C-alpha positions in Angstrom: 110.7 -65.2 -142.2 106.9 -65.3 -142.3 105.3 -61.9 -141.7 103.5 -61.4 -138.4 100.7 -59.2 -137.2 103.2 -56.7 -135.9 104.6 -56.4 -139.5 101.1 -55.6 -140.7 100.8 -53.0 -137.9 104.1 -51.4 -139.0 103.1 -51.3 -142.6 99.7 -49.7 -141.8 101.4 -47.1 -139.6 103.8 -46.2 -142.4 100.8 -45.8 -144.7 99.1 -43.5 -142.2 102.3 -41.4 -141.8 102.4 -41.0 -145.6 98.9 -39.5 -145.8 98.2 -35.8 -145.4 94.9 -36.4 -143.7 96.7 -38.2 -140.8 98.4 -34.9 -139.9 95.3 -32.9 -140.6 93.3 -34.9 -138.1 95.9 -34.8 -135.4 96.6 -31.1 -136.2 92.9 -30.3 -135.9 92.7 -32.1 -132.5 95.7 -29.9 -131.3 94.2 -26.7 -132.8 90.9 -27.0 -131.1 92.1 -26.2 -127.5 94.5 -23.6 -128.9 91.6 -21.8 -130.6 89.6 -22.1 -127.4 92.2 -20.1 -125.5 92.4 -17.4 -128.2 88.6 -17.0 -128.2 88.5 -16.8 -124.4 91.2 -14.2 -124.5 89.2 -12.1 -127.0 85.9 -12.2 -125.0 84.9 -11.7 -121.4 82.4 -14.5 -121.1 82.8 -18.2 -121.8 81.0 -21.6 -121.9 80.6 -21.6 -118.1 77.5 -23.8 -118.3 79.7 -26.7 -119.6 80.9 -29.3 -117.1 83.9 -27.7 -115.3 83.4 -24.6 -117.4 83.4 -22.2 -114.3 87.1 -23.2 -113.8 88.1 -21.5 -117.0 90.3 -18.4 -116.4 91.1 -19.8 -113.0 93.1 -22.9 -113.9 94.6 -24.4 -117.0 93.5 -27.9 -115.8 89.9 -27.2 -117.0 90.7 -26.5 -120.7 91.2 -30.0 -122.2 88.2 -31.2 -120.2 85.9 -28.4 -121.4 87.1 -28.9 -124.9 86.1 -32.6 -124.6 82.4 -31.5 -124.2 82.6 -30.0 -127.7 84.8 -32.7 -129.3 82.6 -35.5 -128.0 79.6 -34.3 -129.9 81.0 -34.9 -133.4 84.5 -33.7 -134.1 86.5 -36.6 -132.6 84.2 -39.1 -134.3 84.6 -37.5 -137.6 88.4 -37.6 -137.6 88.3 -41.2 -136.4 85.8 -42.2 -139.1 88.0 -40.8 -141.9 90.7 -43.3 -141.1 88.6 -46.3 -139.8 86.2 -46.2 -142.8 89.1 -46.2 -145.3 91.5 -48.6 -143.6 90.3 -51.7 -145.5 88.1 -50.3 -148.3 91.1 -48.5 -149.8 92.8 -51.9 -150.4 89.8 -52.8 -152.6 89.8 -49.5 -154.5 93.6 -49.7 -155.3 93.6 -53.5 -155.9 96.4 -54.0 -153.3 94.5 -56.5 -151.1 95.5 -59.4 -153.4 99.1 -58.4 -153.1 98.9 -58.3 -149.3 97.4 -61.8 -149.3 100.4 -63.1 -151.3 102.7 -62.3 -148.4 101.8 -65.5 -146.5 99.6 -63.6 -144.2 96.4 -65.0 -142.6 93.4 -62.7 -143.0 93.0 -62.4 -139.3 96.6 -61.0 -139.1 95.7 -58.4 -141.8 92.6 -57.2 -140.0 94.3 -57.2 -136.6 97.2 -55.1 -137.9 94.8 -52.6 -139.5 92.7 -52.5 -136.3 95.8 -51.8 -134.2 96.9 -49.0 -136.6 93.4 -47.4 -136.4 93.5 -47.6 -132.6 97.0 -46.0 -132.5 95.7 -43.2 -134.7 92.7 -42.7 -132.5 94.9 -42.6 -129.4 97.2 -40.1 -131.1 94.2 -37.8 -131.7 93.3 -37.8 -128.1 96.9 -37.3 -127.0 97.2 -34.3 -129.3 94.1 -32.7 -127.8 95.4 -33.4 -124.3 98.9 -32.0 -124.9 97.7 -28.9 -126.6 95.0 -28.4 -124.0 97.3 -28.7 -121.0 100.0 -26.5 -122.6 97.6 -23.8 -123.7 95.5 -23.9 -120.5 98.5 -23.8 -118.1 100.2 -21.1 -120.2 97.0 -19.0 -120.1 95.7 -19.6 -116.6 98.3 -21.5 -114.6 98.7 -24.8 -112.8 96.0 -24.1 -110.1 93.5 -26.1 -108.1 90.2 -27.1 -109.8 86.7 -27.1 -108.4 85.1 -30.5 -109.4 81.5 -31.2 -110.4 80.5 -31.8 -106.7 81.9 -28.4 -105.7 85.0 -29.8 -103.9 88.4 -28.3 -104.6 91.0 -30.7 -106.2 94.7 -29.9 -106.0 96.3 -29.2 -109.4 98.3 -32.4 -109.2 95.1 -34.5 -108.6 93.3 -32.7 -111.4 96.2 -33.4 -113.7 96.0 -37.1 -112.9 92.3 -37.2 -113.4 92.6 -35.4 -116.7 94.8 -38.1 -118.0 92.4 -40.7 -116.8 89.5 -38.8 -118.3 91.1 -38.7 -121.7 91.8 -42.4 -121.5 88.1 -43.0 -120.6 87.0 -40.8 -123.5 89.1 -43.0 -125.8 87.1 -46.1 -125.0 83.9 -45.2 -126.9 85.9 -43.5 -129.6 87.6 -46.8 -130.2 84.2 -48.4 -130.5 83.3 -45.9 -133.2 86.5 -46.8 -135.0 85.5 -50.5 -134.7 82.2 -49.9 -136.4 84.1 -47.9 -139.1 86.4 -50.8 -139.7 83.4 -53.1 -140.0 81.8 -50.9 -142.6 85.1 -50.6 -144.4 85.2 -54.4 -144.8 81.6 -55.0 -145.8 81.0 -52.0 -148.1 84.5 -52.1 -149.8 83.9 -48.3 -150.3 85.6 -45.7 -148.3 83.0 -43.0 -148.7 80.1 -45.3 -147.8 82.0 -46.5 -144.7 82.9 -43.0 -143.5 79.4 -41.6 -144.0 77.9 -44.8 -142.5 80.1 -44.4 -139.4 79.0 -40.8 -138.9 75.3 -41.7 -139.4 75.8 -44.5 -136.8 77.1 -42.0 -134.3 74.5 -39.4 -135.1 71.8 -42.0 -134.6 73.2 -42.8 -131.2 73.1 -39.1 -130.3 69.5 -38.9 -131.6 68.4 -41.9 -129.6 70.0 -40.6 -126.5 68.4 -37.2 -126.9 64.9 -38.2 -128.0 64.2 -41.5 -126.3 63.3 -40.8 -122.7 63.9 -44.3 -121.4 66.6 -44.4 -118.7 68.0 -47.8 -119.8 68.3 -46.7 -123.4 69.8 -43.3 -122.6 72.3 -44.9 -120.2 73.6 -47.6 -122.5 73.7 -45.9 -126.0 77.3 -45.5 -127.1 77.1 -41.7 -127.3 76.4 -41.5 -123.5 79.7 -43.1 -122.8 81.6 -40.0 -124.1 80.4 -38.2 -120.9 81.5 -40.9 -118.5 84.6 -39.0 -117.6 82.4 -36.7 -115.6 82.4 -39.5 -112.9 86.1 -38.9 -112.3 85.4 -35.3 -111.3 82.7 -36.1 -108.6 83.5 -36.4 -104.9 83.5 -39.3 -104.3 84.4 -40.7 -107.7 81.4 -42.2 -109.5 82.9 -45.5 -110.3 79.6 -47.0 -111.6 79.6 -44.5 -114.4 83.3 -45.1 -115.1 83.2 -48.9 -115.2 80.0 -48.9 -117.1 81.5 -46.9 -119.9 84.4 -49.3 -120.2 82.4 -52.5 -120.5 79.6 -50.9 -122.7 82.3 -49.5 -125.0 84.0 -52.9 -125.1 80.7 -54.5 -126.2 80.1 -51.9 -128.9 83.6 -52.5 -130.2 83.7 -56.3 -130.0 80.4 -56.9 -132.0 81.3 -55.0 -135.2 84.9 -56.2 -135.1 83.8 -59.9 -134.7 81.4 -59.4 -137.6 84.1 -57.7 -139.7 86.6 -60.5 -139.0 83.9 -63.1 -140.0 83.1 -61.2 -143.2 86.7 -60.7 -144.2 87.6 -64.3 -143.6 84.9 -65.5 -146.0 85.5 -62.9 -148.7 86.5 -64.1 -152.2 89.2 -61.8 -153.2 90.1 -63.3 -156.6 88.2 -61.6 -159.3 87.1 -58.6 -157.1 
């Protein structure tokens, strides 16, 4: 039977599961909120100036969301770049790309399978942060109501639902970062160059957002979309911020992926 895109996806997942850095990245995502709880237990103060920070020590619902403010600056992008930047380039380094192409696979199937595997890993990172944050936060401070960014009190159940939605929204720009990493992995054929290039790309976005005082630019840079989940914790919900993050992230993901597909489809593998 001719292999399918799902076969490639399965192969790539097995590769990821065989790599230590896969578990290191997911473990780091789970460790971050755990360390946060420990630090908060050892000191009286806290990052109360962070969005939803004043809720710390009052409800466990705030912990994964406060951690997002720190993870969104660099940590999550770094872990994502380590996999996305290596996902195609490693095939060139090991010489296994020619072997994959002999399996009667179209090049689009190969890239789609690798893209899906990268997306699955990215989602796993976010889920690890969410699970550890909720468990640690609820264990430390209970399942209590939360005061949102507008000063209104949300029930614990409503806050829990919004927390899941917030992590989902946070994943959208993170997948766009992964898409750029895949693009660099294809065009550079070098894991280190792709990983570093992806991080430089994210840092450039942060710099533009912080230094360029033009509203349109500050609003539509990819780095700004990592804070869009704040809209879910306003009363009423800021749907403009939420929907903008989704379509802006989709554009930032689609362009490098399309360019990567185009480059990979035209690559001469023989003799590489």
